[in-house]
LONUVO-525283 format. One record per residue: x, y, z of N, C-alpha, C, O in turn; residue in one letter. Coordinates in nm, 2 decimals, padded with zeros to 4 digits, m for minus. Example, Ala and Ser with C-alpha at 12.3 -4.5 7.8 and 13.67 -1.06 7.14 Angstrom:
2
[site [01.32,m00.57,00.78],[01.23,m00.45,00.78],[01.32,m00.33,00.78],[01.42,m00.33,00.85],'a']
[site [01.28,m00.22,00.71],[01.37,m00.11,00.71],[01.29,00.00,00.79],[01.34,00.11,00.80],'s']
This chain:
92
[site [00.08,m00.12,00.00],[00.00,00.00,00.00],[00.09,00.12,00.00],[00.18,00.13,00.08],'x']
[site [00.06,00.22,m00.09],[00.14,00.34,m00.09],[00.08,00.45,m00.01],[m00.05,00.45,00.02],'x']
[site [00.16,00.54,00.03],[00.11,00.65,00.11],[00.09,00.77,00.02],[00.14,00.78,m00.09],'x']
[site [00.00,00.87,00.07],[m00.02,00.99,m00.01],[00.06,01.10,00.05],[00.08,01.11,00.17],'x']
[site [00.10,01.19,m00.04],[00.17,01.31,00.00],[00.10,01.43,m00.07],[00.07,01.42,m00.19],'x']
[site [00.08,01.53,00.00],[00.02,01.66,m00.05],[00.12,01.77,m00.03],[00.17,01.78,00.08],'x']
[site [00.14,01.85,m00.13],[00.23,01.97,m00.11],[00.16,02.09,m00.14],[00.06,02.10,m00.21],'x']
[site [00.21,02.20,m00.08],[00.14,02.33,m00.10],[00.19,02.38,m00.24],[00.30,02.36,m00.28],'x']
[site [00.10,02.45,m00.30],[00.12,02.51,m00.44],[00.24,02.60,m00.44],[00.31,02.61,m00.54],'x']
[site [00.26,02.67,m00.33],[00.38,02.76,m00.32],[00.51,02.70,m00.36],[00.60,02.76,m00.41],'x']
[site [00.52,02.57,m00.32],[00.64,02.49,m00.35],[00.66,02.49,m00.50],[00.78,02.50,m00.55],'x']
[site [00.56,02.46,m00.58],[00.57,02.45,m00.72],[00.59,02.58,m00.79],[00.65,02.59,m00.90],'x']
[site [00.55,02.69,m00.72],[00.56,02.82,m00.78],[00.69,02.90,m00.74],[00.71,03.01,m00.79],'x']
[site [00.77,02.84,m00.65],[00.89,02.90,m00.61],[00.99,02.90,m00.72],[01.04,02.80,m00.76],'x']
[site [01.02,03.02,m00.77],[01.11,03.03,m00.89],[01.26,03.01,m00.86],[01.34,02.98,m00.95],'x']
[site [01.29,03.01,m00.73],[01.43,02.97,m00.69],[01.46,02.83,m00.71],[01.57,02.79,m00.74],'x']
[site [01.36,02.74,m00.69],[01.38,02.60,m00.70],[01.40,02.55,m00.84],[01.31,02.57,m00.93],'x']
[site [01.50,02.47,m00.86],[01.52,02.40,m00.99],[01.44,02.28,m00.98],[01.40,02.23,m00.88],'x']
[site [01.40,02.22,m01.10],[01.32,02.10,m01.10],[01.39,01.98,m01.03],[01.32,01.90,m00.96],'x']
[site [01.52,01.97,m01.04],[01.59,01.87,m00.97],[01.59,01.88,m00.82],[01.58,01.79,m00.74],'x']
[site [01.59,02.01,m00.77],[01.58,02.04,m00.63],[01.44,02.00,m00.58],[01.42,01.95,m00.47],'x']
[site [01.34,02.03,m00.66],[01.20,02.00,m00.62],[01.19,01.85,m00.61],[01.12,01.80,m00.52],'x']
[site [01.24,01.77,m00.71],[01.23,01.63,m00.71],[01.30,01.57,m00.58],[01.25,01.48,m00.52],'x']
[site [01.42,01.62,m00.55],[01.49,01.58,m00.43],[01.41,01.61,m00.31],[01.40,01.53,m00.21],'x']
[site [01.35,01.73,m00.30],[01.27,01.76,m00.18],[01.15,01.67,m00.17],[01.11,01.63,m00.06],'x']
[site [01.09,01.63,m00.28],[00.98,01.54,m00.28],[01.02,01.40,m00.22],[00.95,01.34,m00.15],'x']
[site [01.14,01.36,m00.26],[01.19,01.23,m00.21],[01.22,01.24,m00.06],[01.19,01.15,00.02],'x']
[site [01.27,01.36,m00.01],[01.29,01.38,00.13],[01.16,01.37,00.21],[01.15,01.32,00.31],'x']
[site [01.06,01.43,00.15],[00.92,01.43,00.21],[00.88,01.28,00.22],[00.83,01.24,00.32],'x']
[site [00.90,01.21,00.11],[00.85,01.07,00.11],[00.92,00.98,00.22],[00.86,00.90,00.28],'x']
[site [01.05,01.01,00.24],[01.13,00.93,00.33],[01.13,00.97,00.47],[01.16,00.90,00.56],'x']
[site [01.09,01.10,00.50],[01.10,01.15,00.64],[00.99,01.09,00.73],[00.89,01.04,00.68],'x']
[site [01.01,01.10,00.86],[00.91,01.06,00.95],[00.79,01.15,00.94],[00.79,01.27,00.93],'x']
[site [00.67,01.09,00.94],[00.54,01.16,00.92],[00.52,01.26,01.03],[00.46,01.37,01.00],'x']
[site [00.55,01.23,01.15],[00.53,01.32,01.27],[00.63,01.43,01.28],[00.59,01.55,01.30],'x']
[site [00.76,01.40,01.27],[00.86,01.49,01.30],[00.92,01.56,01.18],[00.98,01.67,01.19],'x']
[site [00.91,01.50,01.06],[00.98,01.55,00.94],[01.12,01.52,00.94],[01.20,01.58,00.86],'x']
[site [01.17,01.43,01.03],[01.32,01.41,01.04],[01.35,01.28,00.96],[01.28,01.18,00.95],'x']
[site [01.47,01.29,00.89],[01.52,01.18,00.81],[01.67,01.17,00.84],[01.74,01.27,00.84],'x']
[site [01.72,01.05,00.86],[01.86,01.02,00.88],[01.90,00.92,00.77],[01.84,00.81,00.76],'x']
[site [01.99,00.97,00.68],[02.02,00.89,00.56],[02.16,00.92,00.52],[02.21,01.04,00.53],'x']
[site [02.23,00.83,00.46],[02.36,00.85,00.40],[02.35,00.91,00.26],[02.24,00.90,00.20],'x']
[site [02.46,00.97,00.21],[02.45,01.03,00.08],[02.43,00.92,m00.02],[02.35,00.94,m00.12],'x']
[site [02.49,00.80,m00.01],[02.47,00.69,m00.10],[02.33,00.64,m00.10],[02.27,00.62,m00.21],'x']
[site [02.26,00.63,00.02],[02.12,00.59,00.02],[02.03,00.70,m00.04],[01.94,00.66,m00.11],'x']
[site [02.06,00.82,m00.02],[01.98,00.93,m00.08],[01.99,00.93,m00.23],[01.90,00.96,m00.30],'x']
[site [02.12,00.91,m00.27],[02.14,00.90,m00.42],[02.05,00.79,m00.48],[01.99,00.81,m00.59],'x']
[site [02.05,00.68,m00.42],[01.98,00.56,m00.47],[01.83,00.59,m00.47],[01.76,00.57,m00.56],'x']
[site [01.78,00.65,m00.35],[01.63,00.68,m00.34],[01.59,00.78,m00.44],[01.48,00.78,m00.49],'x']
[site [01.67,00.88,m00.46],[01.64,00.99,m00.55],[01.68,00.97,m00.70],[01.65,01.05,m00.78],'x']
[site [01.74,00.86,m00.72],[01.79,00.82,m00.86],[01.89,00.92,m00.91],[01.89,00.95,m01.04],'x']
[site [01.97,00.98,m00.83],[02.07,01.08,m00.87],[02.20,01.00,m00.89],[02.23,00.90,m00.82],'x']
[site [02.29,01.05,m00.98],[02.41,00.98,m01.01],[02.53,01.07,m00.98],[02.65,01.02,m00.97],'x']
[site [02.51,01.19,m00.95],[02.62,01.28,m00.92],[02.61,01.33,m00.78],[02.53,01.41,m00.74],'x']
[site [02.70,01.28,m00.69],[02.69,01.31,m00.55],[02.71,01.46,m00.52],[02.64,01.52,m00.44],'x']
[site [02.81,01.52,m00.59],[02.84,01.66,m00.57],[02.72,01.75,m00.60],[02.69,01.85,m00.53],'x']
[site [02.65,01.72,m00.71],[02.53,01.79,m00.75],[02.42,01.78,m00.65],[02.35,01.87,m00.62],'x']
[site [02.40,01.65,m00.60],[02.30,01.62,m00.50],[02.32,01.70,m00.38],[02.23,01.76,m00.32],'x']
[site [02.45,01.71,m00.33],[02.48,01.78,m00.21],[02.46,01.93,m00.23],[02.42,02.00,m00.14],'x']
[site [02.48,01.98,m00.35],[02.46,02.12,m00.38],[02.31,02.15,m00.37],[02.27,02.25,m00.32],'x']
[site [02.22,02.06,m00.42],[02.08,02.07,m00.42],[02.03,02.07,m00.27],[01.95,02.15,m00.23],'x']
[site [02.09,01.98,m00.19],[02.06,01.98,m00.04],[02.10,02.12,00.02],[02.01,02.17,00.09],'x']
[site [02.21,02.17,m00.01],[02.25,02.30,00.05],[02.16,02.41,00.00],[02.13,02.50,00.08],'x']
[site [02.11,02.40,m00.12],[02.02,02.50,m00.17],[01.88,02.49,m00.10],[01.83,02.59,m00.06],'x']
[site [01.84,02.37,m00.07],[01.71,02.35,00.00],[01.73,02.41,00.14],[01.63,02.46,00.20],'x']
[site [01.84,02.39,00.20],[01.87,02.45,00.33],[01.87,02.60,00.33],[01.80,02.67,00.41],'x']
[site [01.94,02.65,00.23],[01.94,02.80,00.21],[01.81,02.86,00.19],[01.78,02.97,00.24],'x']
[site [01.72,02.79,00.11],[01.59,02.84,00.08],[01.49,02.82,00.20],[01.38,02.87,00.19],'x']
[site [01.53,02.75,00.30],[01.45,02.73,00.42],[01.35,02.61,00.41],[01.25,02.61,00.48],'x']
[site [01.37,02.52,00.32],[01.28,02.40,00.31],[01.32,02.29,00.40],[01.24,02.21,00.44],'x']
[site [01.45,02.28,00.43],[01.50,02.18,00.53],[01.61,02.24,00.62],[01.66,02.34,00.59],'x']
[site [01.63,02.17,00.73],[01.74,02.21,00.82],[01.84,02.09,00.83],[01.79,01.97,00.82],'x']
[site [01.96,02.11,00.84],[02.06,02.01,00.87],[02.08,02.00,01.02],[02.11,02.09,01.08],'x']
[site [02.06,01.88,01.07],[02.08,01.85,01.21],[02.21,01.78,01.23],[02.28,01.75,01.14],'x']
[site [02.24,01.74,01.35],[02.36,01.67,01.39],[02.36,01.53,01.33],[02.26,01.46,01.33],'x']
[site [02.48,01.49,01.27],[02.49,01.36,01.21],[02.47,01.25,01.31],[02.50,01.27,01.43],'x']
[site [02.42,01.14,01.27],[02.40,01.02,01.35],[02.47,00.90,01.28],[02.43,00.86,01.17],'x']
[site [02.57,00.84,01.35],[02.64,00.72,01.29],[02.69,00.75,01.15],[02.67,00.66,01.06],'x']
[site [02.75,00.86,01.13],[02.80,00.90,01.00],[02.70,00.92,00.89],[02.73,00.93,00.77],'x']
[site [02.57,00.93,00.93],[02.47,00.96,00.83],[02.42,01.10,00.86],[02.41,01.15,00.97],'x']
[site [02.38,01.17,00.75],[02.32,01.30,00.76],[02.18,01.30,00.82],[02.11,01.21,00.78],'x']
[site [02.15,01.40,00.90],[02.01,01.41,00.95],[01.96,01.54,00.91],[02.02,01.65,00.93],'x']
[site [01.84,01.54,00.85],[01.77,01.66,00.81],[01.63,01.67,00.87],[01.57,01.56,00.90],'x']
[site [01.58,01.79,00.88],[01.44,01.81,00.92],[01.37,01.88,00.80],[01.41,01.99,00.76],'x']
[site [01.27,01.82,00.75],[01.19,01.87,00.64],[01.08,01.96,00.70],[01.01,01.91,00.79],'x']
[site [01.08,02.08,00.66],[00.98,02.18,00.72],[00.84,02.14,00.69],[00.80,02.13,00.57],'x']
[site [00.76,02.11,00.79],[00.62,02.05,00.77],[00.52,02.15,00.71],[00.42,02.11,00.66],'x']
[site [00.55,02.28,00.71],[00.46,02.37,00.65],[00.45,02.36,00.50],[00.36,02.43,00.44],'x']
[site [00.53,02.28,00.43],[00.53,02.27,00.29],[00.46,02.14,00.24],[00.44,02.13,00.12],'x']
[site [00.42,02.05,00.33],[00.36,01.93,00.29],[00.27,01.87,00.40],[00.27,01.91,00.51],'x']
[site [00.19,01.78,00.35],[00.10,01.70,00.44],[00.13,01.55,00.40],[00.13,01.52,00.28],'x']
[site [00.14,01.47,00.50],[00.17,01.32,00.47],[00.08,01.24,00.55],[00.09,01.11,00.54],'x']
């Protein structure tokens, strides 16, 4: 059974976001905890989940999402990156 995700229209209308950043953000929404919006994941795992092949480019997209205020970087856990996806942009 698949889960449903709803995003606010503002996300799609944000001219700062590139389409690749939007796709990555949607994957982060899919993978994050429903209640907290927190996800702990390695770069390799995130690349596989998001179907990206360039780690440097993916990390640049992550940094842009942080800069634009869509996610926060939290303290690493067991060498994996931890992010908080801002809940005001989606419903899960």
